[in-house]
N, C-alpha and C positions, 0 to 999 in steps of 0.2 A: 291141470287145465288152466289156461290163461284166457280171461275175457277182457276185452278192451272196447272203448267207445270214445266219442269226442268229449263227453263230459262224464264226470263222476261226482255225484253229490253224496258226501260222506254221511250225512244225517245229523251233524252237530249243530245245524242251524246257520252255518256260515261258510263252511269250506266247500269249494268247487275245484276239482282237479281237471285240467285240460289234457287231452290226448294221453291219458294214463291207462293203467291196466291193473288187474287183480289176478293173482295166482291162487288157486284153490287146491289144497292138497287132497290126498285120497281119503282122508278122514272127514272131509267136508268143512275144513277150517280155512279161513283166509290166511295164506302163508305170507304174502307180500302185497303191498300196494305201492306203486311208483310209476314213473314214466314208462311208456311202452318199451323204450330202448333198454332201460334198466332191468325191467322184468324179463324181457327176452334174453338179455345177456346172462342173467342169473339162472334162468331155466331154459337153456337152448333146445331141449328135446321135448318141451311141453307143447301139446296141441293148443293152437290159438283160435279163438272165435272172435272175430272183429265185427262189432255191431254197427260200426260206422257212425252215421249221424243219429246218435241215440244217447241216452243218459242211463248210467248204472247207479242204482241207489239201494239202500237196504230194503229188504222185504217189509211191507207195511203191516201195521196192527189195526184191527178194528176192536176198540176197547168197549164197545157196547153193542153186542150182537145177541140175538135170540135164535139160535140155530134150529131149535125144535119147536118154534112157535107156530103151531098148526091151527090155532083157534080161528084165524081169519079165512081159512079155506072155505069156499062156497059149498063144498061137499064134505064138510067136517065130520059128518056121520060115518064116513069111510075110514076115519083115522083111528085105527086100533093101535096098540103098542108097537106092532111091527111096522105099520105104515109111518108112524111118527119117527121111528128110527131111520127109515129110508129117507124121509123128508129132511131130517137133520143132516144125514150124510150128504145128501145132494147139495144142501146149502154150504156145508163145510168145504166140500170140494170146489164149489163155485168160487170160493174165495181166491183160489189160485188164478182164475181168469181175471180177477181184479187187481192182481199184484199183492194180495194179502197173504202173509205167511204165518201170522199169529192172530188169535182171536181171544178176547175175554167174553165169555158168554154170561150175560147178566140175568139170566134164568131161562131154563127150558124145563120141560116136565122132569120130574124126579128120575135121576139115574141115566138120562139120555147122554149127557156129556161124559160122565164117568164110563159108560159103556163104549162110546166112541173111542175114548182114549185107550181102553183095554183092548179093543179090536185093533187099534193101530199098533199097540205094543206087541201084539201077536203076529203082526205082519199081514193081517187080513185086508187092511185098507191103508191108503195114504191120505192124510188130512193135515191141515195147518196145526201148529202148536195151539192147544186149547188150555186156557185157564178159566175155571168156571165156579160160579156159585151153585148152590143146589136150587131149592125153591126160594123165591123172594118172600119177604115177610111184610105184612101190612096189619093195621089194627082191624078189629072186627068191622066189616063193612067198608074198609078203606080202599084206596086205589088198587085196582086189579084184584079185588077180593076173591073173584071167582077163578083166578088163575094161580094165586100164590097161597101161602099159609097165613091164616089169621091168628094173631097173637096179641095178648093184652097184658100189660104190667111187666115190670122189670124181670121178675123171676120166670114168667112164661117165656119171655124173650130169651133169657139166658139158657133155659132148658132147650129151646128150639135150636139155638146156636150149637149147643153141645151135641144135639142129635144130628144136625147137618154135618158137623165136623166128623162125627162117627161114621157117617155115610159117605164121606169122601169130598165134601165141599172144600174148595181151595180159597174161596173168598165168601163173605157173607153179605147179603143185600137186604136193605130195608127200603120201603117206599113210604114217604111221609108227607107228600103233598100231591094234589091233583090239579084241578082247574080253578081253585079258589085260594083265598088268603087265610083259610082256616087250617092250622096245623093238624095233622092226624095224630102221630105219636106225641107224647108229652116229652118235656126235656128230661125228666127222670128216666123214661123208657129209652130215649136215644143215648143218654149217658151210659145206661146199663149195657146196651148193645155194644158200644165201642169199648167199654171196659172189659166185657167178656171176651170180645175178639182179641184185643191187644194183650190181655192177660194170658190168652192161649196161643199167642203168636200167629194170629191170622189177621188179614186185612179186611176192611169192610167198605162197602160202596153204598151210596144212598141216592134215591130218586128224590130230588127237591128242586122245584122250579119257582116257587113263589115265596113271598114273605108272610110271616116271620120264619117259615120253615127253614129257609136257607141259613139264616143266622143261627138258628138252633142247632143245625148240623155242623156248622163251623165251630160253635162252642163245644159240641160234643167231641169233635176231633175225628170225624170220618176220614178215611184215606183218599177217597175221591167223591166228588159231588157230581152227579149226572144232571145234565140240562142246565141248572142254574140260570134259568131263562131271564129272570129279572135281577140277576146279580149286580151289585153296585161296585164301584171302584174301591171303596173302602173295604168291602167284604173280600174282594179279590186280593187286596193287600194283606188282609188277615190270613187268607188261605196260603198265600206265598210264604208268609212268616211261619205258619204252622206246618208247612209241607203237605198241604191238601191240594190234590190235582183237580182239574176241571175238565169234564167231557161235555162240551156244549150241545152236541147233536143239532147243529144249526139246520142241516138239510131236512131232518125229520119234521121239524115244526114249519119250515118254509114250504115244504112239499104239501103238508096238510093245509096250510093257509092258501096256497095257490090253487090247489085242486078244489077245495071247498068254495073258494071265491068264484072260480070259473063256473062251477056247476050251479051256484046260486044265481049268477048272472044269466045263465042259460035256462033257468027254471027247472033244473033237475032236482027232484026231491031226494032221490036215492043216489048218492054221490058215488058209492063204491059197490062192488059186488060181494062184499063180505060183511059179516055181522059186526065185527070189531070196528071197522071204519064207519059203519052206519052210525054208531054211537058218537064217533068223533065229529060228525057233521053238526051235532047239536052243540058242540063246543067251538063253533066257528068264531064267536065273539072273543074267545081266548087267543086264537091263533094270529089274528091281525096284530095286536100289541106284542105278541111273542116274536113274530117276524120283525117288527119294527125295533124291538129291543136288541135283537142280535145285530141287525143292520147298523143301528146307531151306536152301539156300545162295544162291539166285539174288539175293535182295535184298542180302545182305551183300557179295556180289561186285560187284553194280551200284554200291553205295555207295562202293566204293573209287575210283570215277571212271574205271575202265577203259572204253574206248569199246565199247559194245555195239551189235551190228547184228542185224537180223532175217534169218533164212535158213530155208528150208523143208526141203531135203534129203529130200523125200518121193518115193520111187520105187516104192512097192509098188502092185501092181495093185489097183484098187478103192479106194485111199486118196484123201483129198482132194487136189486139184491145187493146187500152190503155196499151202499153207495159212499164209500170213503173218498173216491175221486171227486164226487159232487161236494162232499163236505169240505175238502181242501180247496175246491174252486171258490166256494163262498168265503172261506177265510181270506183268500187272496183278494177277492172282490171287495171285501170289507177292510182291507188295508195292509195285510202283511205280505211278505215276499214269497215266491214259490219255494225258495230254499228254507225259509222259516216254516212254511206249511209242511214240507217234508219232515222236518224235525218233530212236528206234532204227531206224525204217523209212524215214527221210527224210534229214535232214541228216547223221546219223552215217555212213550208207553213202556218201553223196555225198562227204564228206571223205575217207573211206578210199580211194575210187576216184580221188581227185585232181580231183573235179568240184565241190568245195564252194563255188566262186565262181560257179556257174551253175545248179546243181540242188539240190533238197532243202529249199528254203525258199520261202515265199510272201513275196517281197521284190522291190522294184523292181530291174529289171535282170536278174532271173532268168528262165530259160526256163519257159514256162507249161506244165509237166507238172503237172497238178492233178487231184486226186480229190475228189469231192463225195459225202458220205455223208448219208443221212437221219438226223435226230436230233442230239442234243447229245453229240458224241463226247467232249468234255472231261469229261463227267460219267459216261458209260456206254460202256465199251470195246466192248460188244456192237454198238454202232452201226457199227463198222468192217466188219461183214458186210453192211450195208445200202448197197451201192454204187449210187449214183444215176447219176452221170455221170463220165467220165474224159476228160481232155484230154491230148493229146500234142502238144507244140509249138503249143499254143493251139487245136488242132482236136479236136473231139469224136471219140473213137474208140469210145466205149461210152456208151449212155444208155438208161435205162428198159428194160433187158434186151436191147438190140439193139446188136450190134457194127457200126460203120461202117467196115469194112475189107474 
């Protein structure tokens, strides 16, 4: 099969191909990338799908999702284990409508993502590629203590990591800051977590948005830092040098700021229809400086060369599902180009997940996880919302508003 469009953004942060085409073989691998004339001449008998005024790009990654996060549902009393699995499946498959073909789940209830992947391997369902932690870990009484595992001390942390690896975790997650500048885990605990993960050959992600927690996580050597809301240029340079990636989740904090602000101005005491977000309203004083920090500093931090990845972290009832398009729009609004934003959602995450030699690029030999959007995305980031067709392993899973799953 040959697909062609006016533009191809390869995902490397700089390359744009005009009037070019991609040939996908029967194994779902990109066989050739070249001009339409070259590809047609090489494969004269292949079916051609011409998307016209559109942009072909790699399938996108959401590096901070919570597919099974049911806690914010207003009828949460209905969510037994079976309902939670259905909820997670619905969210996973909704990813295709957003142009997302790979997801890193940064915690769902125990066993949810492992079961989804098992069901996919048996051919029961079609879902994006999932890389997942098991349960997150916080200190006793720490951030999200009622949703994750509470652990204290280096050896308790090491034991929990070993248990989660036994149970199928592919990454490990710790949470060590909330809405204050008081660190939750100690440096000794963070160091032990990273040491245990890397000693066992598994990567680790950490929730850290404030100081000094961010610096403590950089010193410990986590593989990715989530949020990093008040990250400094000097710290971003340290992350670059140590190979630590950053998932800023700009949209999540901006959304909370804007909705809370609007409802306060309108005199609404109950901002949301879910219990999780009701708690967030009390943290409004945190969201305004968080929003301002992303707005004022994102471009300076990006320019350090730290690896930036898109992640949604959107769990509020009624909020946009997996809003990677919105995340990329903010990145462009705050100073980078649409082509650079595409890199944050494609080849950067692929490399962080250890899949940079098979995913994240429109390049010969890569797996044909491909998203097609209407319009010239290289000039207008808003085109990222115009999802036309999505391919997973070279097979269409979404096209013209219809999911083929």
